[in-house]
LOLUMLO-658178 format. One record per residue (C-alpha): residue in three letters; chain; x, y, z. Coordinates in nm, 3 decimals, padded with zeros to 5 digits. Layout:
ALA, A, X, Y, Z .
...
END
This chain:
MET, A, 10.322, 12.099, 09.967 .
SER, A, 10.489, 11.887, 09.690 .
LEU, A, 10.255, 11.790, 09.404 .
PRO, A, 10.231, 11.429, 09.315 .
LYS, A, 10.451, 11.256, 09.058 .
VAL, A, 10.318, 11.125, 08.735 .
LEU, A, 10.547, 10.933, 08.521 .
PHE, A, 10.454, 10.953, 08.133 .
CYS, A, 10.581, 10.649, 07.932 .
THR, A, 10.540, 10.666, 07.535 .
ALA, A, 10.655, 10.551, 07.204 .
ALA, A, 10.830, 10.756, 06.961 .
GLY, A, 10.965, 10.731, 06.609 .
ASN, A, 10.964, 10.486, 06.349 .
ARG, A, 10.610, 10.298, 06.324 .
TYR, A, 10.503, 10.506, 06.625 .
GLY, A, 10.566, 10.861, 06.469 .
MET, A, 10.520, 11.130, 06.721 .
GLY, A, 10.156, 11.158, 06.774 .
HIS, A, 10.219, 10.970, 07.099 .
ILE, A, 10.470, 11.163, 07.277 .
ARG, A, 10.285, 11.513, 07.146 .
ARG, A, 09.982, 11.377, 07.337 .
CYS, A, 10.209, 11.332, 07.654 .
LEU, A, 10.352, 11.673, 07.618 .
SER, A, 10.008, 11.807, 07.566 .
LEU, A, 09.902, 11.670, 07.900 .
ILE, A, 10.185, 11.770, 08.071 .
ASP, A, 10.121, 12.126, 07.985 .
ALA, A, 09.758, 12.075, 08.084 .
GLY, A, 09.857, 11.934, 08.400 .
LYS, A, 10.137, 12.146, 08.520 .
SER, A, 09.921, 12.294, 08.820 .
TRP, A, 09.823, 11.955, 08.952 .
PHE, A, 10.138, 11.725, 08.931 .
ASP, A, 10.484, 11.725, 08.854 .
SER, A, 10.547, 11.528, 08.521 .
TYR, A, 10.850, 11.318, 08.402 .
LEU, A, 10.880, 11.212, 08.063 .
CYS, A, 11.020, 10.863, 07.933 .
VAL, A, 11.022, 10.729, 07.575 .
PHE, A, 10.954, 10.363, 07.710 .
LYS, A, 10.953, 10.204, 07.347 .
GLY, A, 11.042, 10.332, 06.975 .
THR, A, 11.363, 10.400, 06.782 .
GLU, A, 11.400, 10.775, 06.831 .
SER, A, 11.525, 11.013, 07.088 .
CYS, A, 11.364, 11.385, 07.027 .
PRO, A, 11.531, 11.648, 07.208 .
GLU, A, 11.420, 11.911, 07.008 .
ILE, A, 11.060, 11.813, 07.104 .
TRP, A, 11.107, 11.767, 07.464 .
GLN, A, 11.317, 12.076, 07.526 .
GLY, A, 11.207, 12.214, 07.878 .
TYR, A, 11.040, 11.904, 08.021 .
ASN, A, 11.173, 11.646, 08.283 .
VAL, A, 11.302, 11.342, 08.067 .
VAL, A, 11.420, 11.033, 08.223 .
PRO, A, 11.586, 10.746, 08.039 .
CYS, A, 11.474, 10.481, 08.254 .
VAL, A, 11.094, 10.453, 08.423 .
GLU, A, 11.298, 10.318, 08.767 .
ASP, A, 11.489, 10.662, 08.768 .
ILE, A, 11.199, 10.853, 08.940 .
PRO, A, 11.161, 10.715, 09.328 .
ASP, A, 10.787, 10.771, 09.472 .
VAL, A, 10.612, 10.783, 09.139 .
ASP, A, 10.212, 10.812, 09.222 .
LEU, A, 10.077, 10.731, 08.881 .
VAL, A, 10.198, 10.596, 08.533 .
VAL, A, 10.063, 10.749, 08.234 .
ALA, A, 10.109, 10.487, 07.936 .
ASP, A, 10.056, 10.601, 07.561 .
MET, A, 10.202, 10.315, 07.393 .
ARG, A, 09.909, 10.186, 07.175 .
ASP, A, 10.055, 09.799, 07.155 .
SER, A, 10.205, 09.744, 07.510 .
LYS, A, 10.287, 09.389, 07.622 .
ARG, A, 10.239, 09.226, 07.917 .
HIS, A, 10.588, 09.228, 08.056 .
GLU, A, 10.592, 09.633, 07.974 .
MET, A, 10.283, 09.667, 08.185 .
ARG, A, 10.383, 09.474, 08.469 .
ARG, A, 10.703, 09.633, 08.484 .
LEU, A, 10.502, 09.979, 08.494 .
GLU, A, 10.238, 09.858, 08.751 .
ARG, A, 10.533, 09.773, 08.987 .
ILE, A, 10.632, 10.136, 08.989 .
ALA, A, 10.229, 10.281, 09.043 .
PRO, A, 09.888, 10.253, 08.908 .
VAL, A, 09.857, 10.273, 08.559 .
VAL, A, 09.639, 10.497, 08.318 .
ALA, A, 09.647, 10.394, 07.986 .
ILE, A, 09.566, 10.587, 07.667 .
ASP, A, 09.427, 10.413, 07.325 .
ASP, A, 09.635, 10.094, 07.421 .
ALA, A, 09.456, 09.795, 07.260 .
GLY, A, 09.781, 09.573, 07.396 .
ALA, A, 09.806, 09.433, 07.752 .
ALA, A, 09.710, 09.743, 07.899 .
LYS, A, 09.355, 09.647, 07.820 .
ASP, A, 09.355, 09.393, 08.104 .
LEU, A, 09.629, 09.511, 08.338 .
ALA, A, 09.595, 09.881, 08.347 .
SER, A, 09.392, 10.028, 08.630 .
VAL, A, 09.222, 10.295, 08.409 .
CYS, A, 09.189, 10.275, 08.015 .
ILE, A, 09.094, 10.573, 07.818 .
TYR, A, 08.971, 10.504, 07.453 .
ALA, A, 08.956, 10.832, 07.270 .
LEU, A, 09.011, 10.724, 06.923 .
PRO, A, 08.812, 10.486, 06.731 .
GLN, A, 08.906, 10.075, 06.754 .
LEU, A, 08.845, 09.800, 06.518 .
LYS, A, 08.736, 09.598, 06.783 .
THR, A, 08.507, 09.704, 07.116 .
ILE, A, 08.745, 09.722, 07.411 .
PRO, A, 08.612, 09.793, 07.722 .
GLY, A, 08.728, 10.086, 07.891 .
ASN, A, 08.666, 10.322, 08.185 .
TYR, A, 08.608, 10.623, 07.932 .
THR, A, 08.552, 10.619, 07.547 .
GLY, A, 08.465, 10.860, 07.286 .
PRO, A, 08.607, 11.171, 07.085 .
SER, A, 08.555, 11.394, 07.371 .
PHE, A, 08.880, 11.265, 07.537 .
ILE, A, 09.085, 11.331, 07.220 .
ILE, A, 09.407, 11.534, 07.320 .
LEU, A, 09.515, 11.810, 07.108 .
SER, A, 09.804, 12.028, 07.200 .
THR, A, 09.721, 12.309, 07.420 .
ARG, A, 09.866, 12.555, 07.177 .
ILE, A, 09.584, 12.479, 06.947 .
LYS, A, 09.357, 12.672, 07.131 .
ASP, A, 09.529, 12.972, 07.075 .
VAL, A, 09.430, 12.955, 06.703 .
THR, A, 09.097, 13.086, 06.596 .
PRO, A, 08.932, 12.883, 06.305 .
ILE, A, 08.882, 13.080, 05.995 .
PRO, A, 08.598, 13.003, 05.735 .
PHE, A, 08.639, 12.757, 05.453 .
THR, A, 08.578, 13.036, 05.213 .
GLU, A, 08.887, 13.199, 05.319 .
LYS, A, 09.124, 12.872, 05.298 .
ARG, A, 09.350, 12.840, 05.043 .
GLY, A, 09.582, 12.573, 04.904 .
VAL, A, 09.689, 12.208, 04.988 .
THR, A, 09.877, 12.091, 05.289 .
VAL, A, 10.079, 11.758, 05.320 .
SER, A, 10.147, 11.628, 05.661 .
PHE, A, 10.222, 11.262, 05.750 .
GLY, A, 10.332, 11.299, 06.128 .
GLY, A, 10.656, 11.328, 06.289 .
SER, A, 10.855, 11.057, 06.133 .
ASP, A, 10.649, 10.926, 05.825 .
SER, A, 10.853, 10.600, 05.799 .
GLU, A, 10.683, 10.479, 05.485 .
ASN, A, 10.741, 10.827, 05.318 .
LEU, A, 10.393, 10.886, 05.260 .
THR, A, 10.490, 11.258, 05.216 .
GLY, A, 10.692, 11.208, 04.926 .
TYR, A, 10.486, 10.956, 04.754 .
ILE, A, 10.154, 11.181, 04.766 .
THR, A, 10.360, 11.524, 04.678 .
LEU, A, 10.499, 11.369, 04.353 .
LEU, A, 10.121, 11.274, 04.269 .
LEU, A, 10.030, 11.634, 04.327 .
ASN, A, 10.325, 11.768, 04.158 .
ASP, A, 10.186, 11.549, 03.828 .
LEU, A, 09.871, 11.733, 03.874 .
GLY, A, 10.030, 12.061, 03.874 .
ILE, A, 09.971, 12.114, 04.246 .
TYR, A, 10.245, 12.249, 04.454 .
PRO, A, 10.153, 12.200, 04.835 .
THR, A, 10.269, 12.343, 05.160 .
ILE, A, 10.477, 12.039, 05.306 .
ILE, A, 10.512, 11.992, 05.679 .
LYS, A, 10.849, 11.824, 05.756 .
GLY, A, 10.822, 11.625, 06.079 .
PRO, A, 11.123, 11.631, 06.341 .
LEU, A, 11.209, 11.285, 06.244 .
TYR, A, 11.152, 11.294, 05.866 .
ARG, A, 11.462, 11.146, 05.738 .
HIS, A, 11.379, 11.112, 05.347 .
ASN, A, 11.512, 11.310, 05.073 .
THR, A, 11.321, 11.627, 04.961 .
ASP, A, 11.498, 11.712, 04.661 .
ARG, A, 11.250, 11.621, 04.392 .
LEU, A, 10.938, 11.745, 04.558 .
LYS, A, 10.818, 12.094, 04.466 .
GLY, A, 10.634, 12.294, 04.695 .
GLN, A, 10.713, 12.498, 05.012 .
ILE, A, 10.851, 12.269, 05.270 .
VAL, A, 10.846, 12.384, 05.623 .
GLU, A, 10.967, 12.246, 05.969 .
GLY, A, 10.701, 12.136, 06.181 .
GLY, A, 10.667, 12.359, 06.485 .
ASP, A, 10.432, 12.576, 06.666 .
ASP, A, 10.344, 12.738, 06.356 .
ILE, A, 10.174, 12.418, 06.219 .
PHE, A, 09.827, 12.507, 06.349 .
ASN, A, 09.822, 12.822, 06.175 .
LEU, A, 09.938, 12.655, 05.833 .
LEU, A, 09.639, 12.377, 05.877 .
ASN, A, 09.404, 12.649, 05.974 .
ARG, A, 09.483, 12.834, 05.633 .
SER, A, 09.489, 12.511, 05.445 .
GLN, A, 09.171, 12.454, 05.209 .
VAL, A, 09.288, 12.080, 05.240 .
LEU, A, 09.498, 11.860, 05.454 .
ILE, A, 09.618, 11.533, 05.312 .
THR, A, 09.734, 11.315, 05.600 .
SER, A, 09.688, 10.970, 05.763 .
PHE, A, 09.487, 10.869, 06.039 .
GLY, A, 09.617, 11.043, 06.354 .
ILE, A, 09.619, 11.356, 06.568 .
THR, A, 09.725, 11.577, 06.289 .
MET, A, 09.349, 11.472, 06.145 .
TYR, A, 09.166, 11.574, 06.460 .
GLU, A, 09.365, 11.900, 06.465 .
ALA, A, 09.228, 11.971, 06.146 .
PHE, A, 08.889, 11.864, 06.241 .
TYR, A, 08.922, 12.130, 06.528 .
LEU, A, 09.019, 12.415, 06.284 .
GLY, A, 08.752, 12.330, 06.034 .
THR, A, 08.994, 12.222, 05.761 .
PRO, A, 08.869, 11.962, 05.543 .
VAL, A, 09.083, 11.626, 05.541 .
ILE, A, 09.160, 11.374, 05.273 .
LEU, A, 09.301, 11.049, 05.432 .
PHE, A, 09.563, 10.843, 05.282 .
ASN, A, 09.722, 10.546, 05.504 .
ARG, A, 10.018, 10.350, 05.515 .
THR, A, 09.837, 10.020, 05.624 .
LYS, A, 09.466, 09.866, 05.567 .
TYR, A, 09.449, 09.878, 05.989 .
HIS, A, 09.488, 10.241, 05.962 .
TYR, A, 09.258, 10.267, 05.635 .
ASP, A, 09.000, 10.048, 05.864 .
LEU, A, 09.045, 10.304, 06.161 .
ALA, A, 09.003, 10.604, 05.917 .
ARG, A, 08.676, 10.469, 05.800 .
LYS, A, 08.526, 10.497, 06.144 .
THR, A, 08.584, 10.874, 06.101 .
GLY, A, 08.407, 11.130, 05.895 .
ALA, A, 08.740, 11.227, 05.688 .
VAL, A, 08.750, 11.148, 05.294 .
SER, A, 08.960, 10.865, 05.243 .
ILE, A, 09.141, 10.750, 04.938 .
GLY, A, 09.274, 10.416, 05.062 .
PHE, A, 09.613, 10.312, 05.143 .
LYS, A, 09.949, 10.219, 05.022 .
GLY, A, 09.923, 09.924, 04.796 .
LEU, A, 09.571, 09.928, 04.783 .
LYS, A, 09.520, 10.117, 04.425 .
THR, A, 09.763, 10.139, 04.145 .
HIS, A, 09.980, 10.492, 04.104 .
ASP, A, 09.759, 10.635, 03.845 .
LYS, A, 09.414, 10.520, 04.020 .
ILE, A, 09.525, 10.709, 04.345 .
LYS, A, 09.623, 11.024, 04.129 .
ASP, A, 09.318, 11.010, 03.978 .
GLU, A, 09.144, 10.995, 04.319 .
LEU, A, 09.328, 11.269, 04.424 .
GLU, A, 09.249, 11.528, 04.171 .
ARG, A, 08.877, 11.405, 04.175 .
THR, A, 08.865, 11.483, 04.558 .
ILE, A, 09.061, 11.790, 04.589 .
GLY, A, 08.855, 11.947, 04.297 .
GLU, A, 08.494, 11.875, 04.489 .
LYS, A, 08.489, 12.184, 04.703 .
SER, A, 08.148, 12.131, 04.829 .
LEU, A, 08.234, 11.778, 04.956 .
LEU, A, 08.548, 11.892, 05.113 .
SER, A, 08.331, 12.177, 05.295 .
GLU, A, 08.038, 11.973, 05.411 .
SER, A, 08.324, 11.711, 05.556 .
ALA, A, 08.501, 11.999, 05.743 .
GLU, A, 08.164, 12.158, 05.888 .
ARG, A, 08.048, 11.785, 06.017 .
ASN, A, 08.404, 11.670, 06.140 .
SER, A, 08.427, 12.046, 06.323 .
SER, A, 08.175, 11.924, 06.580 .
VAL, A, 08.381, 11.594, 06.647 .
VAL, A, 08.642, 11.732, 06.873 .
ASP, A, 08.590, 12.078, 07.137 .
GLY, A, 08.973, 12.074, 07.233 .
MET, A, 08.884, 12.004, 07.552 .
GLY, A, 09.010, 11.658, 07.574 .
ALA, A, 09.345, 11.743, 07.732 .
SER, A, 09.159, 11.891, 08.052 .
ARG, A, 08.927, 11.616, 08.040 .
VAL, A, 09.204, 11.344, 08.062 .
VAL, A, 09.374, 11.580, 08.335 .
THR, A, 09.062, 11.546, 08.540 .
ILE, A, 09.089, 11.146, 08.515 .
ILE, A, 09.467, 11.161, 08.613 .
ARG, A, 09.392, 11.382, 08.932 .
GLN, A, 09.092, 11.126, 09.018 .
ALA, A, 09.329, 10.825, 08.974 .
LEU, A, 09.584, 11.020, 09.220 .
ASN, A, 09.309, 11.066, 09.463 .
ALA, A, 09.203, 10.694, 09.468 .
GLU, A, 09.235, 10.549, 09.809 .
ARG, A, 09.224, 10.184, 09.754 .
LYS, A, 09.506, 10.115, 09.479 .
ASP, A, 09.633, 09.770, 09.609 .
CYS, A, 09.527, 09.462, 09.753 .
LEU, A, 09.547, 09.418, 10.125 .
PHE, A, 09.926, 09.298, 10.036 .
GLY, A, 10.035, 09.532, 09.815 .
HIS, A, 10.145, 09.275, 09.572 .
LYS, A, 10.122, 09.485, 09.227 .
SER, A, 10.028, 09.237, 09.012 .
TYR, A, 09.663, 09.275, 08.906 .
ARG, A, 09.426, 09.174, 08.623 .
VAL, A, 09.111, 09.381, 08.562 .
MET, A, 08.758, 09.234, 08.602 .
ARG, A, 08.528, 09.522, 08.515 .
ARG, A, 08.549, 09.901, 08.433 .
SER, A, 08.316, 10.180, 08.467 .
GLU, A, 08.376, 10.573, 08.462 .
GLU, A, 08.335, 10.543, 08.844 .
TYR, A, 08.565, 10.241, 08.928 .
THR, A, 08.761, 09.945, 08.818 .
ILE, A, 08.722, 09.625, 09.003 .
ILE, A, 09.082, 09.442, 08.991 .
ARG, A, 09.185, 09.119, 09.082 .
CYS, A, 09.544, 09.039, 09.230 .
ARG, A, 09.715, 08.763, 09.052 .
ARG, A, 09.908, 08.650, 09.350 .
CYS, A, 09.659, 08.662, 09.650 .
LYS, A, 09.328, 08.637, 09.420 .
ASP, A, 09.179, 08.899, 09.641 .
ILE, A, 08.967, 09.149, 09.465 .
PHE, A, 08.953, 09.545, 09.541 .
LEU, A, 08.772, 09.845, 09.374 .
TYR, A, 09.010, 10.128, 09.236 .
GLU, A, 08.755, 10.417, 09.286 .
LEU, A, 08.756, 10.720, 09.015 .
LYS, A, 08.487, 10.901, 09.137 .
ASP, A, 08.367, 10.893, 09.520 .
LYS, A, 08.015, 10.751, 09.538 .
GLY, A, 07.931, 10.985, 09.850 .
PRO, A, 07.753, 10.853, 10.139 .
VAL, A, 07.552, 10.563, 10.092 .
TYR, A, 07.388, 10.487, 10.416 .
HIS, A, 07.319, 10.880, 10.546 .
ASP, A, 06.964, 10.836, 10.363 .
PRO, A, 06.678, 10.688, 10.608 .
ASP, A, 06.591, 10.493, 10.272 .
TYR, A, 06.855, 10.222, 10.330 .
PHE, A, 06.707, 10.112, 10.632 .
LEU, A, 06.342, 10.135, 10.527 .
ASP, A, 06.262, 10.116, 10.158 .
GLU, A, 06.601, 09.993, 10.007 .
TYR, A, 06.628, 09.719, 10.286 .
GLU, A, 06.284, 09.602, 10.227 .
ARG, A, 06.329, 09.578, 09.838 .
LYS, A, 06.649, 09.371, 09.905 .
TYR, A, 06.528, 09.141, 10.194 .
GLY, A, 06.148, 09.158, 10.184 .
ARG, A, 06.115, 09.379, 10.525 .
SER, A, 06.246, 09.704, 10.662 .
TYR, A, 06.568, 09.705, 10.909 .
ILE, A, 06.300, 09.735, 11.181 .
ASP, A, 06.084, 09.461, 11.071 .
ASP, A, 06.382, 09.250, 11.052 .
ARG, A, 06.483, 09.309, 11.421 .
GLU, A, 06.412, 08.955, 11.565 .
ASN, A, 06.632, 08.796, 11.294 .
ILE, A, 06.938, 09.032, 11.342 .
VAL, A, 06.913, 08.982, 11.726 .
ARG, A, 06.930, 08.604, 11.670 .
LEU, A, 07.261, 08.673, 11.446 .
GLY, A, 07.386, 08.883, 11.705 .
GLU, A, 07.314, 08.623, 12.010 .
SER, A, 07.535, 08.381, 11.821 .
ARG, A, 07.830, 08.636, 11.764 .
ILE, A, 07.814, 08.782, 12.121 .
LYS, A, 07.818, 08.467, 12.270 .
ILE, A, 08.131, 08.374, 12.048 .
ALA, A, 08.304, 08.718, 12.179 .
GLU, A, 08.213, 08.609, 12.544 .
GLU, A, 08.358, 08.244, 12.503 .
ILE, A, 08.692, 08.392, 12.360 .
LYS, A, 08.725, 08.680, 12.618 .
GLY, A, 08.588, 08.476, 12.935 .
GLU, A, 08.449, 08.783, 13.079 .
LYS, A, 08.222, 09.095, 12.970 .
GLY, A, 08.376, 09.434, 12.921 .
HIS, A, 08.378, 09.768, 12.705 .
LEU, A, 08.235, 09.700, 12.369 .
LEU, A, 08.244, 09.917, 12.051 .
ASP, A, 08.025, 09.829, 11.736 .
VAL, A, 08.121, 10.010, 11.443 .
GLY, A, 07.830, 10.039, 11.194 .
CYS, A, 07.594, 09.985, 11.474 .
ALA, A, 07.303, 10.055, 11.246 .
LEU, A, 06.955, 10.102, 11.459 .
GLY, A, 07.146, 09.952, 11.775 .
PHE, A, 07.005, 09.614, 11.801 .
PHE, A, 07.343, 09.446, 11.861 .
LEU, A, 07.437, 09.681, 12.094 .
ASP, A, 07.097, 09.664, 12.307 .
LEU, A, 07.170, 09.297, 12.310 .
ALA, A, 07.493, 09.324, 12.405 .
ARG, A, 07.400, 09.565, 12.699 .
ASN, A, 07.134, 09.341, 12.824 .
ARG, A, 07.410, 09.048, 12.852 .
GLY, A, 07.607, 09.304, 13.103 .
TRP, A, 07.863, 09.458, 12.856 .
GLU, A, 07.942, 09.839, 12.862 .
VAL, A, 07.845, 09.936, 12.497 .
LYS, A, 07.907, 10.219, 12.272 .
GLY, A, 07.848, 10.267, 11.896 .
ILE, A, 07.954, 10.447, 11.589 .
GLU, A, 07.718, 10.511, 11.282 .
VAL, A, 07.779, 10.722, 10.982 .
SER, A, 07.397, 10.746, 10.904 .
GLU, A, 07.225, 11.022, 11.100 .
TYR, A, 06.884, 10.851, 11.094 .
ALA, A, 07.008, 10.530, 11.215 .
ALA, A, 07.232, 10.688, 11.499 .
GLY, A, 06.930, 10.915, 11.616 .
TRP, A, 06.702, 10.607, 11.599 .
ALA, A, 06.944, 10.421, 11.836 .
GLN, A, 06.965, 10.716, 12.074 .
GLU, A, 06.587, 10.820, 12.109 .
HIS, A, 06.439, 10.456, 12.073 .
LEU, A, 06.727, 10.230, 12.255 .
ALA, A, 06.889, 10.510, 12.489 .
LEU, A, 07.222, 10.406, 12.337 .
GLU, A, 07.537, 10.610, 12.337 .
VAL, A, 07.606, 10.622, 11.948 .
THR, A, 07.838, 10.876, 11.772 .
ASN, A, 07.718, 10.971, 11.446 .
ALA, A, 08.023, 11.013, 11.243 .
ASN, A, 08.305, 10.798, 11.072 .
PHE, A, 08.511, 10.544, 11.260 .
ILE, A, 08.833, 10.702, 11.141 .
ASP, A, 08.739, 11.069, 11.229 .
VAL, A, 08.617, 10.986, 11.601 .
GLU, A, 08.875, 11.031, 11.876 .
ILE, A, 08.869, 10.717, 12.094 .
GLU, A, 09.097, 10.651, 12.430 .
PRO, A, 09.371, 10.412, 12.351 .
VAL, A, 09.329, 10.046, 12.508 .
SER, A, 09.002, 10.115, 12.618 .
PHE, A, 08.766, 09.852, 12.489 .
ASP, A, 08.745, 09.498, 12.535 .
ALA, A, 08.579, 09.405, 12.203 .
VAL, A, 08.541, 09.618, 11.882 .
CYS, A, 08.286, 09.479, 11.601 .
PHE, A, 08.266, 09.519, 11.252 .
PHE, A, 07.935, 09.340, 11.112 .
PHE, A, 07.960, 09.354, 10.742 .
VAL, A, 08.129, 09.715, 10.796 .
ALA, A, 08.494, 09.674, 10.703 .
GLU, A, 08.439, 09.604, 10.321 .
HIS, A, 08.315, 09.942, 10.307 .
PHE, A, 08.625, 10.121, 10.410 .
LYS, A, 08.871, 10.237, 10.132 .
ASN, A, 09.130, 10.245, 10.406 .
ILE, A, 09.082, 09.945, 10.570 .
GLU, A, 09.463, 09.940, 10.682 .
GLU, A, 09.402, 10.226, 10.878 .
VAL, A, 09.099, 10.103, 11.015 .
VAL, A, 09.264, 09.768, 11.162 .
GLU, A, 09.540, 09.997, 11.312 .
LYS, A, 09.293, 10.218, 11.476 .
ALA, A, 09.133, 09.899, 11.623 .
TYR, A, 09.431, 09.764, 11.755 .
VAL, A, 09.519, 10.067, 11.932 .
ILE, A, 09.186, 10.092, 12.122 .
LEU, A, 09.179, 09.715, 12.206 .
LYS, A, 09.303, 09.609, 12.537 .
LYS, A, 09.553, 09.344, 12.547 .
GLY, A, 09.349, 08.998, 12.473 .
GLY, A, 09.050, 09.222, 12.350 .
VAL, A, 08.854, 09.069, 12.067 .
LEU, A, 08.821, 09.209, 11.724 .
CYS, A, 08.491, 09.071, 11.559 .
MET, A, 08.445, 09.066, 11.199 .
ALA, A, 08.186, 08.958, 10.952 .
LEU, A, 08.248, 08.968, 10.589 .
PRO, A, 08.139, 08.852, 10.214 .
ASN, A, 08.380, 08.556, 10.130 .
ARG, A, 08.566, 08.582, 09.783 .
GLY, A, 08.614, 08.216, 09.836 .
GLY, A, 08.246, 08.131, 09.857 .
ILE, A, 08.028, 07.918, 09.640 .
SER, A, 07.899, 08.209, 09.444 .
PHE, A, 08.245, 08.363, 09.333 .
ARG, A, 08.354, 08.019, 09.258 .
ILE, A, 08.086, 07.887, 09.009 .
ASN, A, 08.018, 08.221, 08.839 .
ARG, A, 08.278, 08.498, 08.868 .
GLN, A, 08.101, 08.708, 08.612 .
LEU, A, 07.762, 08.746, 08.804 .
TYR, A, 07.949, 08.788, 09.134 .
ILE, A, 08.137, 09.073, 08.982 .
ASP, A, 07.812, 09.199, 08.781 .
GLN, A, 07.639, 09.207, 09.116 .
HIS, A, 07.972, 09.371, 09.302 .
PRO, A, 07.826, 09.625, 09.557 .
ARG, A, 07.945, 09.963, 09.437 .
ASP, A, 08.091, 10.037, 09.791 .
HIS, A, 08.258, 09.723, 09.893 .
TYR, A, 08.619, 09.827, 09.861 .
PHE, A, 08.793, 09.486, 09.906 .
ASP, A, 08.692, 09.105, 09.868 .
THR, A, 08.895, 08.864, 10.049 .
ASN, A, 08.880, 08.497, 10.222 .
VAL, A, 08.926, 08.350, 10.545 .
ARG, A, 09.309, 08.257, 10.491 .
ASN, A, 09.401, 08.579, 10.342 .
LEU, A, 09.215, 08.770, 10.627 .
LYS, A, 09.400, 08.583, 10.880 .
LYS, A, 09.741, 08.661, 10.695 .
PHE, A, 09.649, 09.054, 10.685 .
LEU, A, 09.529, 09.079, 11.042 .
GLU, A, 09.845, 08.864, 11.174 .
ASN, A, 10.039, 09.155, 11.031 .
TYR, A, 09.884, 09.394, 11.251 .
GLY, A, 09.929, 09.189, 11.566 .
PHE, A, 09.595, 09.017, 11.596 .
LYS, A, 09.602, 08.613, 11.667 .
SER, A, 09.311, 08.438, 11.478 .
GLU, A, 09.102, 08.237, 11.767 .
ARG, A, 08.756, 08.183, 11.567 .
VAL, A, 08.620, 08.132, 11.228 .
LYS, A, 08.252, 08.096, 11.148 .
ILE, A, 08.160, 07.996, 10.805 .
THR, A, 07.801, 08.144, 10.705 .
GLY, A, 07.574, 08.246, 10.409 .
ILE, A, 07.570, 07.861, 10.302 .
HIS, A, 07.325, 07.824, 10.025 .
PRO, A, 07.316, 07.465, 09.885 .
GLU, A, 07.083, 07.561, 09.607 .
ARG, A, 07.358, 07.783, 09.470 .
PHE, A, 07.603, 07.497, 09.455 .
PHE, A, 07.356, 07.225, 09.327 .
SER, A, 07.208, 07.497, 09.045 .
ARG, A, 07.551, 07.435, 08.867 .
PHE, A, 07.479, 07.081, 08.794 .
SER, A, 07.093, 07.101, 08.770 .
PRO, A, 06.984, 07.417, 08.673 .
GLY, A, 06.662, 07.397, 08.557 .
LYS, A, 06.521, 07.170, 08.885 .
ILE, A, 06.665, 07.397, 09.138 .
GLU, A, 06.615, 07.707, 09.000 .
LYS, A, 06.229, 07.563, 08.965 .
ASN, A, 06.218, 07.441, 09.321 .
LYS, A, 06.474, 07.653, 09.495 .
THR, A, 06.541, 07.374, 09.731 .
VAL, A, 06.758, 07.044, 09.766 .
PRO, A, 06.657, 06.753, 09.954 .
LEU, A, 06.725, 06.811, 10.335 .
TRP, A, 06.993, 06.521, 10.363 .
VAL, A, 07.175, 06.635, 10.057 .
GLY, A, 07.151, 07.018, 10.206 .
LYS, A, 07.290, 06.892, 10.564 .
MET, A, 07.557, 06.719, 10.393 .
TYR, A, 07.654, 06.994, 10.196 .
GLU, A, 07.649, 07.232, 10.462 .
SER, A, 07.895, 07.031, 10.662 .
PHE, A, 08.119, 07.022, 10.349 .
ALA, A, 08.081, 07.388, 10.293 .
ARG, A, 08.204, 07.448, 10.650 .
ILE, A, 08.503, 07.278, 10.605 .
ALA, A, 08.565, 07.387, 10.271 .
SER, A, 08.470, 07.744, 10.382 .
LEU, A, 08.247, 07.767, 10.064 .
GLY, A, 07.992, 07.991, 10.257 .
ASP, A, 07.922, 08.327, 10.078 .
THR, A, 07.990, 08.518, 10.438 .
PHE, A, 08.218, 08.442, 10.700 .
GLU, A, 08.264, 08.580, 11.080 .
TYR, A, 08.614, 08.617, 11.167 .
TYR, A, 08.734, 08.653, 11.575 .
ALA, A, 09.088, 08.765, 11.640 .
VAL, A, 09.249, 08.851, 11.958 .
LYS, A, 09.516, 09.162, 12.022 .
GLU, A, 09.830, 08.985, 12.140 .
END
C-alpha cells in the first residue's frame, strides 16, 4: 500500500533564514515511515541544494498530483498564498501569524507570539529540532569551553560580523559557525570559522556560551544545556526573545556600539548567571517536538471530513481545539468539523438515553416517549402522503424504537439500525422490534429493498455523509422516500449569534447545512425534493435580539406576535431545525 503524500511548503533565504526549511527537513526525516514527503521553497530568495540533497524537491506546489496534505512553514503567509495551498489539500500551518491563522485547517504555535493567536496546538513541547540532535549527549556546564557565534543560515544583517568584531575587541576569538547562505566577507574576523553542518550540534554542546538571535538555534542550545546570549536584528525579534529564558542584550540599533560591547563583556563574565540560565532553559524542550508534530500530521491525514458537502476548497476557520477545527465554506457558507482526534462512541453509553438526555431536555428518553411519538406521527404521515402506500421502512439511528413501533402500528414493515447496544437491546426486548446494533455503513443491506429510509437527527453524526447518501440511494426502491431531520445552519440561532452557535456546536456534528444546500447536495445523488418542513421555531430567540432584557425575563412573546413570526419563519426557513423529504428518481 502506497503512503499518503505530504507537501512541505516553506520559506528560505534572506529575511527567512534557514530555520523554516530545517524544520521541514526534520519533520520529513521523522515522518518517513508514515508518509511520502515533497519539499517546495514556496517563498524566499535562495535555493539550497546543499541542504536538501537527497530529498524530493519540487519547484512548484502544483507539480505533485493527488497530494493528501500540505504542511506550511512560512511565518507570514498571505491570503492568496494560503488559498493557493488549500486548493491542493488541507493545510497544517506551523508558527504562521499571517493568513494561515484564519485559513489553515490546523495551526501549531510552538514558538512564542507577541499576540495570542488561537491555535489547535500551542507551546514549546511542539518545538521542532533536528532529528540528529538526539545523537548528541549534553555535557555538563563545567566541561563546556569557549564562545560560539551562530546567526542562522543566511544572516542577512551580518550580525555574525558585527558581534565577532566586538568580541575581538575584547580579546575573545570565538568559534564562528558560517551558515550555508552566509554571503558576507569574513577576512576581518578573528576566530575559528567552520561551515554549518552535521557537526554543529557537537560545537554547540561543547560551547560555554552561544551568541545567537531568537530562533531554532537558540532552542537547540537550550536542549544541549548551553547558555545563550541573544542579540537580535529587529525589535520584533527582541520582543519575542524576552518571552524566553535566554539572556538578551538587545537588538541592532537599540544601543551604541560601545554599550553593546560592554554588555557582552559583562554577560560573558557572569558564569553563574549563564549556568543558571542554561539549567532553567534545558527543561523547555525535550527534543520530541518533531515526533509530536508528525503525530498531528498523521491525525490530519486520517481526518475523514475534510471538505464541505460540495468540496469547494475555500474555507475560513471559526474555532480551533486540539480535537477538531470548525470550518466554514466561503462559497456555500456551510460548516463542517475537521476532526483530529476521534471522539469515539457517543451514544453507546446508556447514560445518553437516561441521565444525559434528562439533563438536556428535562426528562429521560423513555419519559419523553409521548412527545417523540407525536413528532413521529407527523413524519410518518408525510412519508405516506409522498409514497402513496405503505411498505418496508428502515429507521437509521432508531434509538429505543418509538418511531418504528408507531410505523409498524400503521401497517409498515419495519427494521432499525442503532449504534447503541443499550438502545437496540431495549427496542428488541420491550417492543419486539428487529433492530441491528451496528453502524449503518457496516450493515449489509439488499439493494432496492426499502420504500422509506429515515435519518432523524442522525445524518449530521456521520463523517462520511456522502457514502451514507449513496448507500441510502442503493437500498431504496425507485420512488422510495428519503426522510431526514437536521439542524438548520440557516436558522435564527446561527443568524443572530454565530459565535454562540459555534461555542455550543455539538462535538459530533460533522456538517451543518441549510435547506437550499441540502436540496442541491441530494440532487447530485439522484434524489428529487418533495417536501420541506421548517421546525424548531422559537420566536423568543428572534425577539431577544431586539429586547433582550424583557424576553430573557419572560421567555415568551405575545401570542399573536409569535404566530406572525412562525409564519414568517417557515417562509424564510428560520427554524433551527428542518425536515426534508426526497424521492429516489
